[in-house]
Structures are given as C-alpha cells and as structure tokens.
Backbone and ligand atoms as CSV (ligand in chain L), in Angstrom:
chain,resi,resn,atom,element,x,y,z
A,1,MET,N,N,16.553,6.632,14.525
A,1,MET,CA,C,15.455,5.689,14.366
A,1,MET,C,C,14.156,6.446,14.153
A,2,THR,N,N,13.377,5.960,13.236
A,2,THR,CA,C,12.134,6.634,12.890
A,2,THR,C,C,11.051,5.600,12.635
A,3,VAL,N,N,9.930,5.800,13.299
A,3,VAL,CA,C,8.765,4.976,12.988
A,3,VAL,C,C,8.019,5.663,11.852
A,4,ARG,N,N,7.902,4.964,10.739
A,4,ARG,CA,C,7.243,5.548,9.563
A,4,ARG,C,C,5.745,5.217,9.576
A,5,ALA,N,N,4.986,6.023,8.843
A,5,ALA,CA,C,3.557,5.754,8.689
A,5,ALA,C,C,3.363,4.545,7.774
A,6,ILE,N,N,2.445,3.668,8.154
A,6,ILE,CA,C,2.151,2.482,7.348
A,6,ILE,C,C,0.942,2.771,6.457
A,7,LEU,N,N,1.110,2.567,5.165
A,7,LEU,CA,C,0.021,2.800,4.216
A,7,LEU,C,C,-1.081,1.769,4.438
A,8,LYS,N,N,-2.313,2.191,4.227
A,8,LYS,CA,C,-3.444,1.278,4.384
A,8,LYS,C,C,-4.049,0.913,3.035
A,9,MET,N,N,-4.691,-0.241,3.032
A,9,MET,CA,C,-5.364,-0.748,1.837
A,9,MET,C,C,-6.234,0.337,1.220
A,10,GLY,N,N,-6.125,0.501,-0.079
A,10,GLY,CA,C,-6.795,1.583,-0.783
A,10,GLY,C,C,-5.792,2.567,-1.344
A,11,ASP,N,N,-4.594,2.598,-0.719
A,11,ASP,CA,C,-3.531,3.461,-1.233
A,11,ASP,C,C,-2.917,2.800,-2.471
A,12,PRO,N,N,-2.900,3.511,-3.600
A,12,PRO,CA,C,-2.412,2.874,-4.834
A,12,PRO,C,C,-0.944,2.460,-4.774
A,13,ARG,N,N,-0.185,3.041,-3.826
A,13,ARG,CA,C,1.237,2.652,-3.714
A,13,ARG,C,C,1.406,1.216,-3.236
A,14,LEU,N,N,0.329,0.645,-2.659
A,14,LEU,CA,C,0.405,-0.764,-2.233
A,14,LEU,C,C,0.167,-1.723,-3.399
A,15,LEU,N,N,-0.154,-1.170,-4.558
A,15,LEU,CA,C,-0.522,-2.022,-5.700
A,15,LEU,C,C,0.573,-2.085,-6.767
A,16,ARG,N,N,1.718,-1.454,-6.487
A,16,ARG,CA,C,2.782,-1.411,-7.493
A,16,ARG,C,C,3.611,-2.686,-7.498
A,17,ILE,N,N,4.259,-2.939,-8.634
A,17,ILE,CA,C,5.285,-3.977,-8.707
A,17,ILE,C,C,6.591,-3.301,-8.285
A,18,ALA,N,N,7.165,-3.752,-7.195
A,18,ALA,CA,C,8.328,-3.057,-6.633
A,18,ALA,C,C,9.579,-3.251,-7.495
A,19,LYS,N,N,10.459,-2.276,-7.418
A,19,LYS,CA,C,11.693,-2.296,-8.219
A,19,LYS,C,C,12.794,-3.116,-7.537
A,20,ILE,N,N,13.639,-3.701,-8.359
A,20,ILE,CA,C,14.764,-4.491,-7.857
A,20,ILE,C,C,15.779,-3.576,-7.162
A,21,VAL,N,N,16.333,-4.078,-6.060
A,21,VAL,CA,C,17.411,-3.362,-5.357
A,21,VAL,C,C,18.734,-3.704,-6.048
A,22,THR,N,N,19.498,-2.674,-6.385
A,22,THR,CA,C,20.755,-2.911,-7.106
A,22,THR,C,C,21.987,-2.526,-6.289
A,23,GLU,N,N,21.800,-1.731,-5.239
A,23,GLU,CA,C,22.951,-1.320,-4.427
A,23,GLU,C,C,22.781,-1.812,-2.998
A,24,PHE,N,N,23.814,-2.458,-2.483
A,24,PHE,CA,C,23.766,-3.068,-1.163
A,24,PHE,C,C,24.784,-2.397,-0.234
A,25,ASP,N,N,24.532,-2.612,1.071
A,25,ASP,CA,C,25.466,-2.128,2.090
A,25,ASP,C,C,25.729,-0.622,1.970
A,26,THR,N,N,24.680,0.118,1.635
A,26,THR,CA,C,24.813,1.577,1.565
A,26,THR,C,C,24.185,2.184,2.824
A,27,ASP,N,N,24.601,3.394,3.168
A,27,ASP,CA,C,24.024,4.084,4.324
A,27,ASP,C,C,22.517,4.219,4.158
A,28,GLU,N,N,22.099,4.526,2.932
A,28,GLU,CA,C,20.682,4.719,2.635
A,28,GLU,C,C,19.877,3.440,2.919
A,29,LEU,N,N,20.423,2.312,2.481
A,29,LEU,CA,C,19.736,1.032,2.683
A,29,LEU,C,C,19.678,0.686,4.169
A,30,HIS,N,N,20.782,0.868,4.875
A,30,HIS,CA,C,20.801,0.540,6.305
A,30,HIS,C,C,19.828,1.427,7.090
A,31,LEU,N,N,19.745,2.689,6.691
A,31,LEU,CA,C,18.817,3.608,7.359
A,31,LEU,C,C,17.368,3.189,7.108
A,32,LEU,N,N,17.073,2.830,5.863
A,32,LEU,CA,C,15.732,2.371,5.510
A,32,LEU,C,C,15.362,1.124,6.324
A,33,LEU,N,N,16.284,0.171,6.424
A,33,LEU,CA,C,16.020,-1.065,7.163
A,33,LEU,C,C,15.817,-0.787,8.646
A,34,SER,N,N,16.592,0.134,9.172
A,34,SER,CA,C,16.455,0.508,10.574
A,34,SER,C,C,15.064,1.103,10.824
A,35,ASP,N,N,14.612,1.961,9.928
A,35,ASP,CA,C,13.269,2.544,10.041
A,35,ASP,C,C,12.193,1.467,9.909
A,36,MET,N,N,12.408,0.528,8.982
A,36,MET,CA,C,11.416,-0.541,8.798
A,36,MET,C,C,11.303,-1.398,10.059
A,37,LEU,N,N,12.447,-1.702,10.662
A,37,LEU,CA,C,12.430,-2.514,11.882
A,37,LEU,C,C,11.722,-1.765,13.008
A,38,ASP,N,N,12.055,-0.485,13.184
A,38,ASP,CA,C,11.392,0.321,14.217
A,38,ASP,C,C,9.883,0.361,13.972
A,39,THR,N,N,9.504,0.495,12.719
A,39,THR,CA,C,8.086,0.597,12.369
A,39,THR,C,C,7.374,-0.723,12.643
A,40,MET,N,N,8.006,-1.841,12.266
A,40,MET,CA,C,7.409,-3.162,12.481
A,40,MET,C,C,7.239,-3.432,13.976
A,41,VAL,N,N,8.286,-3.146,14.745
A,41,VAL,CA,C,8.234,-3.412,16.188
A,41,VAL,C,C,7.181,-2.519,16.854
A,42,ALA,N,N,7.163,-1.232,16.479
A,42,ALA,CA,C,6.204,-0.303,17.085
A,42,ALA,C,C,4.769,-0.727,16.802
A,43,ALA,N,N,4.555,-1.343,15.632
A,43,ALA,CA,C,3.204,-1.749,15.249
A,43,ALA,C,C,2.868,-3.157,15.754
A,44,GLY,N,N,3.851,-3.828,16.361
A,44,GLY,CA,C,3.610,-5.185,16.846
A,44,GLY,C,C,3.456,-6.193,15.729
A,45,GLY,N,N,4.116,-5.950,14.599
A,45,GLY,CA,C,3.993,-6.852,13.454
A,45,GLY,C,C,5.060,-7.938,13.451
A,46,VAL,N,N,4.845,-8.955,12.623
A,46,VAL,CA,C,5.852,-9.999,12.446
A,46,VAL,C,C,6.535,-9.875,11.087
A,47,GLY,N,N,6.134,-8.871,10.314
A,47,GLY,CA,C,6.778,-8.656,9.019
A,47,GLY,C,C,6.368,-7.307,8.475
A,48,LEU,N,N,7.206,-6.771,7.577
A,48,LEU,CA,C,6.890,-5.492,6.939
A,48,LEU,C,C,7.607,-5.452,5.594
A,49,ALA,N,N,6.902,-4.988,4.588
A,49,ALA,CA,C,7.486,-4.844,3.255
A,49,ALA,C,C,7.664,-3.357,2.950
A,50,ALA,N,N,8.733,-3.026,2.221
A,50,ALA,CA,C,9.039,-1.623,1.937
A,50,ALA,C,C,7.848,-0.862,1.332
A,51,PRO,N,N,7.085,-1.477,0.414
A,51,PRO,CA,C,5.951,-0.738,-0.155
A,51,PRO,C,C,4.945,-0.276,0.903
A,52,GLN,N,N,4.905,-0.957,2.054
A,52,GLN,CA,C,3.959,-0.565,3.106
A,52,GLN,C,C,4.308,0.781,3.741
A,53,ILE,N,N,5.567,1.227,3.574
A,53,ILE,CA,C,5.898,2.596,4.015
A,53,ILE,C,C,6.170,3.477,2.786
A,54,GLY,N,N,5.665,3.039,1.647
A,54,GLY,CA,C,5.704,3.875,0.449
A,54,GLY,C,C,7.007,3.818,-0.316
A,55,VAL,N,N,7.874,2.851,0.022
A,55,VAL,CA,C,9.163,2.714,-0.666
A,55,VAL,C,C,9.046,1.601,-1.704
A,56,ASP,N,N,9.247,1.977,-2.951
A,56,ASP,CA,C,8.968,1.089,-4.082
A,56,ASP,C,C,10.176,0.197,-4.405
A,57,LEU,N,N,10.551,-0.645,-3.436
A,57,LEU,CA,C,11.707,-1.530,-3.609
A,57,LEU,C,C,11.369,-2.940,-3.147
A,58,GLN,N,N,12.058,-3.931,-3.758
A,58,GLN,CA,C,11.853,-5.335,-3.400
A,58,GLN,C,C,12.643,-5.660,-2.135
A,59,LEU,N,N,12.017,-5.310,-1.025
A,59,LEU,CA,C,12.703,-5.398,0.257
A,59,LEU,C,C,11.668,-5.704,1.330
A,60,VAL,N,N,11.866,-6.813,2.063
A,60,VAL,CA,C,10.975,-7.143,3.176
A,60,VAL,C,C,11.809,-7.498,4.398
A,61,ILE,N,N,11.211,-7.282,5.568
A,61,ILE,CA,C,11.791,-7.804,6.797
A,61,ILE,C,C,10.711,-8.642,7.469
A,62,PHE,N,N,11.121,-9.649,8.198
A,62,PHE,CA,C,10.147,-10.454,8.926
A,62,PHE,C,C,10.845,-11.212,10.037
A,63,GLY,N,N,10.016,-11.748,10.919
A,63,GLY,CA,C,10.526,-12.589,11.996
A,63,GLY,C,C,10.890,-11.772,13.216
A,64,THR,N,N,10.608,-12.340,14.366
A,64,THR,CA,C,10.934,-11.680,15.621
A,64,THR,C,C,12.018,-12.453,16.353
A,65,GLY,N,N,12.297,-13.675,15.886
A,65,GLY,CA,C,13.258,-14.512,16.592
A,65,GLY,C,C,12.685,-15.088,17.885
A,66,GLU,N,N,11.402,-14.799,18.131
A,66,GLU,CA,C,10.742,-15.290,19.347
A,66,GLU,C,C,9.480,-16.052,18.953
A,67,PRO,N,N,8.984,-16.926,19.839
A,67,PRO,CA,C,7.764,-17.663,19.497
A,67,PRO,C,C,6.619,-16.696,19.186
A,68,SER,N,N,5.811,-17.059,18.202
A,68,SER,CA,C,4.669,-16.244,17.818
A,68,SER,C,C,3.528,-16.448,18.803
A,69,ALA,N,N,2.799,-15.350,19.092
A,69,ALA,CA,C,1.634,-15.465,19.978
A,69,ALA,C,C,0.595,-16.405,19.377
A,70,ARG,N,N,0.504,-16.393,18.040
A,70,ARG,CA,C,-0.511,-17.213,17.383
A,70,ARG,C,C,-0.067,-18.656,17.215
A,71,TYR,N,N,1.261,-18.852,17.113
A,71,TYR,CA,C,1.792,-20.201,16.869
A,71,TYR,C,C,2.891,-20.501,17.883
A,72,PRO,N,N,2.516,-20.577,19.163
A,72,PRO,CA,C,3.539,-20.710,20.204
A,72,PRO,C,C,4.370,-21.984,20.070
A,73,ASP,N,N,3.824,-22.987,19.385
A,73,ASP,CA,C,4.555,-24.244,19.257
A,73,ASP,C,C,5.430,-24.301,18.010
A,74,ALA,N,N,5.247,-23.339,17.095
A,74,ALA,CA,C,6.060,-23.332,15.873
A,74,ALA,C,C,7.451,-22.796,16.183
A,75,PRO,N,N,8.474,-23.274,15.465
A,75,PRO,CA,C,9.816,-22.717,15.678
A,75,PRO,C,C,9.786,-21.221,15.375
A,76,PRO,N,N,10.491,-20.398,16.167
A,76,PRO,CA,C,10.489,-18.965,15.910
A,76,PRO,C,C,11.009,-18.662,14.504
A,77,VAL,N,N,10.404,-17.672,13.870
A,77,VAL,CA,C,10.867,-17.253,12.544
A,77,VAL,C,C,12.077,-16.348,12.750
A,78,PRO,N,N,13.229,-16.678,12.152
A,78,PRO,CA,C,14.420,-15.856,12.374
A,78,PRO,C,C,14.220,-14.451,11.819
A,79,ARG,N,N,14.750,-13.472,12.541
A,79,ARG,CA,C,14.664,-12.087,12.046
A,79,ARG,C,C,15.498,-11.993,10.770
A,80,THR,N,N,14.838,-11.576,9.699
A,80,THR,CA,C,15.446,-11.682,8.372
A,80,THR,C,C,15.220,-10.417,7.564
A,81,VAL,N,N,16.251,-10.013,6.841
A,81,VAL,CA,C,16.134,-9.002,5.789
A,81,VAL,C,C,16.216,-9.768,4.473
A,82,LEU,N,N,15.193,-9.640,3.642
A,82,LEU,CA,C,15.163,-10.379,2.383
A,82,LEU,C,C,14.928,-9.394,1.238
A,83,ILE,N,N,15.867,-9.384,0.305
A,83,ILE,CA,C,15.856,-8.423,-0.800
A,83,ILE,C,C,15.780,-9.187,-2.125
A,84,ASN,N,N,15.043,-8.657,-3.061
A,84,ASN,CA,C,14.876,-9.269,-4.399
A,84,ASN,C,C,14.504,-10.752,-4.283
A,85,PRO,N,N,13.466,-11.064,-3.516
A,85,PRO,CA,C,13.170,-12.474,-3.228
A,85,PRO,C,C,12.560,-13.237,-4.394
A,86,HIS,N,N,12.762,-14.539,-4.336
A,86,HIS,CA,C,12.102,-15.460,-5.259
A,86,HIS,C,C,11.629,-16.659,-4.446
A,87,ILE,N,N,10.377,-17.062,-4.684
A,87,ILE,CA,C,9.782,-18.163,-3.927
A,87,ILE,C,C,9.459,-19.311,-4.866
A,88,THR,N,N,9.837,-20.527,-4.463
A,88,THR,CA,C,9.477,-21.737,-5.203
A,88,THR,C,C,8.667,-22.642,-4.281
A,89,PRO,N,N,7.425,-22.992,-4.652
A,89,PRO,CA,C,6.675,-23.946,-3.824
A,89,PRO,C,C,7.349,-25.313,-3.853
A,90,LEU,N,N,7.359,-25.981,-2.714
A,90,LEU,CA,C,7.958,-27.315,-2.623
A,90,LEU,C,C,6.904,-28.319,-2.170
A,91,PRO,N,N,7.039,-29.576,-2.631
A,91,PRO,CA,C,6.161,-30.619,-2.091
A,91,PRO,C,C,6.498,-30.888,-0.628
A,92,ARG,N,N,5.559,-31.527,0.041
A,92,ARG,CA,C,5.726,-31.775,1.470
A,92,ARG,C,C,6.947,-32.649,1.757
A,93,SER,N,N,7.208,-33.604,0.864
A,93,SER,CA,C,8.349,-34.494,1.097
A,93,SER,C,C,8.842,-35.028,-0.246
A,94,ALA,N,N,10.016,-35.639,-0.223
A,94,ALA,CA,C,10.584,-36.215,-1.443
A,94,ALA,C,C,9.727,-37.377,-1.941
A,95,ALA,N,N,9.042,-38.047,-1.015
A,95,ALA,CA,C,8.249,-39.221,-1.375
A,95,ALA,C,C,6.931,-38.852,-2.052
A,96,ASP,N,N,6.471,-37.631,-1.810
A,96,ASP,CA,C,5.172,-37.209,-2.339
A,96,ASP,C,C,5.338,-35.848,-3.001
A,97,ALA,N,N,5.256,-35.845,-4.336
A,97,ALA,CA,C,5.553,-34.626,-5.092
A,97,ALA,C,C,4.384,-33.638,-5.139
A,98,THR,N,N,3.274,-33.976,-4.478
A,98,THR,CA,C,2.116,-33.088,-4.503
A,98,THR,C,C,2.412,-31.789,-3.756
A,99,LEU,N,N,2.052,-30.659,-4.391
A,99,LEU,CA,C,2.180,-29.374,-3.699
A,99,LEU,C,C,0.989,-29.215,-2.769
A,100,VAL,N,N,1.265,-28.870,-1.529
A,100,VAL,CA,C,0.216,-28.778,-0.523
A,100,VAL,C,C,-0.030,-27.320,-0.160
A,101,GLU,N,N,-1.308,-26.960,-0.063
A,101,GLU,CA,C,-1.662,-25.646,0.455
A,101,GLU,C,C,-2.343,-25.821,1.809
A,102,GLU,N,N,-2.140,-24.820,2.657
A,102,GLU,CA,C,-2.787,-24.818,3.966
A,102,GLU,C,C,-3.581,-23.520,4.116
A,103,ASP,N,N,-4.733,-23.609,4.748
A,103,ASP,CA,C,-5.495,-22.411,5.099
A,103,ASP,C,C,-5.134,-21.995,6.521
A,104,ASP,N,N,-4.899,-20.720,6.701
A,104,ASP,CA,C,-4.742,-20.227,8.072
A,104,ASP,C,C,-5.075,-18.733,8.090
A,105,TRP,N,N,-5.244,-18.213,9.291
A,105,TRP,CA,C,-5.656,-16.822,9.450
A,105,TRP,C,C,-4.474,-15.891,9.288
A,106,GLU,N,N,-4.692,-14.793,8.571
A,106,GLU,CA,C,-3.664,-13.765,8.416
A,106,GLU,C,C,-4.241,-12.399,8.747
A,107,GLY,N,N,-3.350,-11.559,9.217
A,107,GLY,CA,C,-3.657,-10.142,9.358
A,107,GLY,C,C,-2.563,-9.377,8.656
A,108,CYS,N,N,-2.757,-8.079,8.508
A,108,CYS,CA,C,-1.767,-7.266,7.808
A,108,CYS,C,C,-1.786,-5.864,8.402
A,109,LEU,N,N,-0.607,-5.303,8.593
A,109,LEU,CA,C,-0.523,-3.957,9.160
A,109,LEU,C,C,-1.167,-2.924,8.239
A,110,SER,N,N,-1.322,-3.263,6.959
A,110,SER,CA,C,-1.986,-2.354,6.012
A,110,SER,C,C,-3.494,-2.591,5.929
A,111,VAL,N,N,-3.957,-3.617,6.657
A,111,VAL,CA,C,-5.392,-3.941,6.699
A,111,VAL,C,C,-5.776,-4.066,8.172
A,112,PRO,N,N,-5.660,-2.972,8.930
A,112,PRO,CA,C,-5.752,-3.064,10.387
A,112,PRO,C,C,-7.129,-3.508,10.865
A,113,GLY,N,N,-7.097,-4.335,11.924
A,113,GLY,CA,C,-8.333,-4.720,12.593
A,113,GLY,C,C,-9.063,-5.890,11.983
A,114,LEU,N,N,-8.527,-6.433,10.890
A,114,LEU,CA,C,-9.218,-7.506,10.174
A,114,LEU,C,C,-8.364,-8.765,10.110
A,115,ARG,N,N,-9.049,-9.886,9.880
A,115,ARG,CA,C,-8.391,-11.180,9.705
A,115,ARG,C,C,-9.109,-11.933,8.587
A,116,GLY,N,N,-8.326,-12.703,7.843
A,116,GLY,CA,C,-8.935,-13.536,6.822
A,116,GLY,C,C,-8.246,-14.882,6.746
A,117,LEU,N,N,-8.997,-15.872,6.287
A,117,LEU,CA,C,-8.438,-17.214,6.118
A,117,LEU,C,C,-7.841,-17.293,4.709
A,118,VAL,N,N,-6.541,-17.570,4.641
A,118,VAL,CA,C,-5.811,-17.450,3.378
A,118,VAL,C,C,-5.081,-18.760,3.055
A,119,PRO,N,N,-5.250,-19.280,1.828
A,119,PRO,CA,C,-4.471,-20.453,1.443
A,119,PRO,C,C,-3.048,-20.046,1.058
A,120,ARG,N,N,-2.078,-20.800,1.528
A,120,ARG,CA,C,-0.665,-20.568,1.163
A,120,ARG,C,C,0.014,-21.906,0.954
A,121,HIS,N,N,1.095,-21.890,0.183
A,121,HIS,CA,C,1.908,-23.099,0.057
A,121,HIS,C,C,2.436,-23.482,1.439
A,122,ALA,N,N,2.325,-24.776,1.743
A,122,ALA,CA,C,2.724,-25.234,3.067
A,122,ALA,C,C,4.247,-25.257,3.216
A,123,ARG,N,N,4.941,-25.430,2.092
A,123,ARG,CA,C,6.408,-25.564,2.153
A,123,ARG,C,C,6.988,-24.860,0.934
A,124,ILE,N,N,8.015,-24.062,1.161
A,124,ILE,CA,C,8.623,-23.288,0.069
A,124,ILE,C,C,10.143,-23.266,0.201
A,125,ARG,N,N,10.774,-22.937,-0.915
A,125,ARG,CA,C,12.170,-22.509,-0.879
A,125,ARG,C,C,12.159,-21.023,-1.193
A,126,TYR,N,N,12.893,-20.241,-0.434
A,126,TYR,CA,C,13.001,-18.829,-0.805
A,126,TYR,C,C,14.458,-18.413,-0.905
A,127,THR,N,N,14.702,-17.615,-1.921
A,127,THR,CA,C,16.049,-17.130,-2.171
A,127,THR,C,C,16.007,-15.615,-2.326
A,128,GLY,N,N,17.157,-15.011,-2.219
A,128,GLY,CA,C,17.275,-13.567,-2.355
A,128,GLY,C,C,18.603,-13.136,-1.779
A,129,GLN,N,N,18.656,-11.890,-1.338
A,129,GLN,CA,C,19.894,-11.366,-0.787
A,129,GLN,C,C,19.607,-10.651,0.530
A,130,ASP,N,N,20.642,-10.525,1.351
A,130,ASP,CA,C,20.492,-9.713,2.551
A,130,ASP,C,C,20.996,-8.298,2.264
A,131,GLN,N,N,21.065,-7.481,3.304
A,131,GLN,CA,C,21.408,-6.065,3.092
A,131,GLN,C,C,22.843,-5.860,2.621
A,132,PHE,N,N,23.676,-6.898,2.752
A,132,PHE,CA,C,25.067,-6.794,2.303
A,132,PHE,C,C,25.259,-7.381,0.903
A,133,GLY,N,N,24.167,-7.907,0.341
A,133,GLY,CA,C,24.247,-8.511,-0.980
A,133,GLY,C,C,24.584,-9.988,-0.940
A,134,ASP,N,N,24.678,-10.547,0.274
A,134,ASP,CA,C,24.972,-11.981,0.403
A,134,ASP,C,C,23.717,-12.804,0.148
A,135,ALA,N,N,23.918,-13.979,-0.435
A,135,ALA,CA,C,22.785,-14.817,-0.831
A,135,ALA,C,C,22.072,-15.407,0.376
A,136,ILE,N,N,20.744,-15.458,0.273
A,136,ILE,CA,C,19.905,-16.176,1.232
A,136,ILE,C,C,19.233,-17.300,0.451
A,137,ASP,N,N,19.242,-18.483,1.010
A,137,ASP,CA,C,18.636,-19.645,0.344
A,137,ASP,C,C,18.122,-20.567,1.448
A,138,ARG,N,N,16.803,-20.566,1.660
A,138,ARG,CA,C,16.238,-21.306,2.791
A,138,ARG,C,C,15.020,-22.099,2.366
A,139,ILE,N,N,14.767,-23.148,3.116
A,139,ILE,CA,C,13.511,-23.887,3.004
A,139,ILE,C,C,12.698,-23.595,4.266
A,140,ALA,N,N,11.422,-23.324,4.074
A,140,ALA,CA,C,10.567,-22.964,5.212
A,140,ALA,C,C,9.227,-23.653,5.061
A,141,GLU,N,N,8.575,-23.876,6.188
A,141,GLU,CA,C,7.232,-24.446,6.146
A,141,GLU,C,C,6.363,-23.799,7.215
A,142,GLY,N,N,5.083,-24.081,7.124
A,142,GLY,CA,C,4.136,-23.605,8.136
A,142,GLY,C,C,4.127,-22.088,8.252
A,143,PHE,N,N,4.139,-21.603,9.491
A,143,PHE,CA,C,4.014,-20.169,9.750
A,143,PHE,C,C,5.142,-19.377,9.085
A,144,HIS,N,N,6.359,-19.892,9.160
A,144,HIS,CA,C,7.508,-19.229,8.526
A,144,HIS,C,C,7.249,-19.057,7.017
A,145,ALA,N,N,6.821,-20.116,6.360
A,145,ALA,CA,C,6.534,-20.059,4.922
A,145,ALA,C,C,5.404,-19.087,4.632
A,146,ARG,N,N,4.411,-19.054,5.501
A,146,ARG,CA,C,3.253,-18.161,5.328
A,146,ARG,C,C,3.694,-16.696,5.404
A,147,VAL,N,N,4.505,-16.379,6.397
A,147,VAL,CA,C,4.958,-14.988,6.561
A,147,VAL,C,C,5.752,-14.542,5.323
A,148,VAL,N,N,6.616,-15.399,4.826
A,148,VAL,CA,C,7.430,-15.038,3.656
A,148,VAL,C,C,6.523,-14.791,2.442
A,149,GLN,N,N,5.554,-15.672,2.242
A,149,GLN,CA,C,4.647,-15.504,1.091
A,149,GLN,C,C,3.822,-14.227,1.230
A,150,HIS,N,N,3.363,-13.945,2.448
A,150,HIS,CA,C,2.573,-12.731,2.688
A,150,HIS,C,C,3.413,-11.483,2.384
A,151,GLU,N,N,4.635,-11.444,2.922
A,151,GLU,CA,C,5.467,-10.247,2.729
A,151,GLU,C,C,5.845,-10.075,1.260
A,152,CYS,N,N,6.208,-11.173,0.608
A,152,CYS,CA,C,6.637,-11.062,-0.791
A,152,CYS,C,C,5.472,-10.672,-1.697
A,153,ASP,N,N,4.246,-11.020,-1.313
A,153,ASP,CA,C,3.076,-10.566,-2.071
A,153,ASP,C,C,3.005,-9.038,-2.100
A,154,HIS,N,N,3.452,-8.388,-1.035
A,154,HIS,CA,C,3.431,-6.917,-1.010
A,154,HIS,C,C,4.298,-6.345,-2.138
A,155,LEU,N,N,5.274,-7.117,-2.599
A,155,LEU,CA,C,6.198,-6.623,-3.632
A,155,LEU,C,C,5.604,-6.741,-5.032
A,156,ILE,N,N,4.501,-7.475,-5.137
A,156,ILE,CA,C,3.815,-7.567,-6.432
A,156,ILE,C,C,2.396,-6.994,-6.319
A,157,GLY,N,N,2.219,-6.122,-5.341
A,157,GLY,CA,C,0.961,-5.397,-5.224
A,157,GLY,C,C,-0.221,-6.230,-4.775
A,158,ARG,N,N,0.058,-7.331,-4.060
A,158,ARG,CA,C,-1.041,-8.179,-3.590
A,158,ARG,C,C,-1.190,-8.066,-2.080
A,159,LEU,N,N,-2.402,-7.800,-1.628
A,159,LEU,CA,C,-2.732,-7.851,-0.213
A,159,LEU,C,C,-3.528,-9.134,0.018
A,160,TYR,N,N,-3.451,-9.666,1.250
A,160,TYR,CA,C,-3.995,-11.015,1.465
A,160,TYR,C,C,-5.469,-11.189,1.083
A,161,PRO,N,N,-6.324,-10.137,1.219
A,161,PRO,CA,C,-7.721,-10.391,0.824
A,161,PRO,C,C,-7.846,-10.849,-0.635
A,162,THR,N,N,-6.894,-10.438,-1.488
A,162,THR,CA,C,-6.967,-10.849,-2.893
A,162,THR,C,C,-6.532,-12.304,-3.080
A,163,ARG,N,N,-6.000,-12.927,-2.045
A,163,ARG,CA,C,-5.642,-14.358,-2.099
A,163,ARG,C,C,-6.732,-15.240,-1.497
A,164,MET,N,N,-7.733,-14.610,-0.873
A,164,MET,CA,C,-8.757,-15.400,-0.195
A,164,MET,C,C,-9.689,-16.066,-1.203
A,165,ARG,N,N,-10.205,-17.243,-0.829
A,165,ARG,CA,C,-11.148,-17.946,-1.697
A,165,ARG,C,C,-12.551,-17.933,-1.117
A,166,ASP,N,N,-12.666,-17.626,0.177
A,166,ASP,CA,C,-13.968,-17.654,0.830
A,166,ASP,C,C,-14.103,-16.401,1.687
A,167,LEU,N,N,-14.787,-15.393,1.141
A,167,LEU,CA,C,-14.875,-14.111,1.839
A,167,LEU,C,C,-15.815,-14.158,3.040
A,168,THR,N,N,-16.472,-15.329,3.262
A,168,THR,CA,C,-17.227,-15.458,4.517
A,168,THR,C,C,-16.261,-15.681,5.687
A,169,ARG,N,N,-14.985,-15.962,5.359
A,169,ARG,CA,C,-13.981,-16.148,6.413
A,169,ARG,C,C,-13.104,-14.909,6.519
A,170,PHE,N,N,-13.730,-13.763,6.519
A,170,PHE,CA,C,-13.047,-12.467,6.559
A,170,PHE,C,C,-13.814,-11.618,7.545
A,171,GLY,N,N,-13.130,-11.063,8.543
A,171,GLY,CA,C,-13.882,-10.283,9.510
A,171,GLY,C,C,-12.990,-9.519,10.463
A,172,PHE,N,N,-13.623,-8.883,11.410
A,172,PHE,CA,C,-12.889,-8.086,12.384
A,172,PHE,C,C,-12.262,-8.993,13.438
A,173,THR,N,N,-10.997,-8.705,13.748
A,173,THR,CA,C,-10.236,-9.547,14.657
A,173,THR,C,C,-10.932,-9.709,16.007
A,174,ASP,N,N,-11.450,-8.596,16.547
A,174,ASP,CA,C,-12.023,-8.679,17.905
A,174,ASP,C,C,-13.347,-9.433,17.918
A,175,VAL,N,N,-13.956,-9.594,16.745
A,175,VAL,CA,C,-15.180,-10.389,16.659
A,175,VAL,C,C,-14.839,-11.858,16.425
A,176,LEU,N,N,-13.868,-12.088,15.529
A,176,LEU,CA,C,-13.473,-13.469,15.226
A,176,LEU,C,C,-12.764,-14.122,16.406
A,177,PHE,N,N,-11.904,-13.357,17.072
A,177,PHE,CA,C,-11.059,-13.911,18.146
A,177,PHE,C,C,-11.150,-13.033,19.393
A,178,PRO,N,N,-12.328,-12.997,20.018
A,178,PRO,CA,C,-12.473,-12.084,21.164
A,178,PRO,C,C,-11.488,-12.421,22.283
A,179,GLY,N,N,-10.833,-11.379,22.758
A,179,GLY,CA,C,-9.952,-11.548,23.907
A,179,GLY,C,C,-8.606,-12.160,23.595
A,180,VAL,N,N,-8.346,-12.459,22.325
A,180,VAL,CA,C,-7.080,-13.102,21.966
A,180,VAL,C,C,-6.127,-12.047,21.411
A,181,GLU,N,N,-4.884,-12.092,21.859
A,181,GLU,CA,C,-3.890,-11.165,21.328
A,181,GLU,C,C,-3.256,-11.786,20.087
A,182,VAL,N,N,-3.300,-11.063,18.989
A,182,VAL,CA,C,-2.766,-11.607,17.734
A,182,VAL,C,C,-1.851,-10.575,17.088
A,183,ASP,N,N,-0.933,-11.060,16.269
A,183,ASP,CA,C,-0.026,-10.138,15.590
A,183,ASP,C,C,-0.319,-10.110,14.104
A,184,ASP,N,N,0.203,-9.103,13.443
A,184,ASP,CA,C,-0.090,-8.870,12.040
A,184,ASP,C,C,1.157,-9.052,11.196
A,185,GLU,N,N,0.909,-9.439,9.947
A,185,GLU,CA,C,1.997,-9.410,8.976
A,185,GLU,C,C,1.949,-8.101,8.240
L,1,NI,NI,NI,0.962,-7.364,5.134
C-alpha cells in the first residue's frame, strides 16, 4: 500500500483528457486502485481520480460507504471503482422532463483549503466498468450525483472552479465554515 502525492491545481497534468482503460483485472490495475484508495483515505477525501496522482487514465474511485460529514442525512455513497465513465443528466421525474441543476459547496483534494459553490445536475445516470470489466449502470441524485460529476470532470481536465458561475462564492474553508469539519472530493 502506498499513499501517493496528490497533484495541485496549476499542474498541467490535471488538465489532460484522460485515456481509456483497455485492460481489466490486471495486477497493475489492482495495485493502482489500492494506492488510490490509500491516498483518498489518508487525505480524508470522498473521491479521487487517477489524474490527481498523475495517472492519465479514465479511472475514478469515490464513496466511503458511510454517511458524509457534510450530508449526514443523505444515503451513503457506495464505495465505487468507476472506469471509462459516461454521464447522462436525467430529469427529476418522469412527469417533469426539465433538467434540474443544484448549487452546493464542493472542495477538492487538488484545491486544498478552498470551497466553492458549484452547479451540478441534480440527477444523473452513470455508466462505465469496474476493475474487472463488469458493467456499472446506476442512477444517482443529490450528493452521490455531485461526487460522480466532480470526479469525472477530473478525466476531462476540469477542476470545480471552472464550473463555478459566481466567484464571490469561492473562499477558504476555515473562513466560510469556521469550526466545521468537511471532506473533499
Ligand atoms: Ni477533485
């Protein structure tokens, strides 16, 4: 097990379009995932994308399987390995086809110490593969949907500040939320 260094905003490796994973269930892939999990846990994050440790592959992990400190009432996000993901925004319900966005606060392990208010699709379908090459096909909403969108943005070189619409809602975590323990994506 190895905790890897997390790249910070400004590093050009965070701006690449990540490459598709073509080989599954290999020792190399399992080792990489093990390192990513150790790194995410050590940093207290709820998600980590391979580009954040300098690996140029379409591979993210997220979820702790436990209630989030920030969203204690939301269902826990299942611990997930998601490879070659694709996200489709979904309307809130079958009765109303309008796509809904929600604003909420995000942090990022590559943007330490800061928080920003970021619009995200409230409900999505996400597909991809796990580390064995088996299909993943899920519908998610709220915090779960937000984490998936945040992590998958890392695979197309987007960090959350580039998704913000109001930079007056961007600041240091300890100033915005004094005394509150928060986790990062
Ligand atoms: Ni992030």
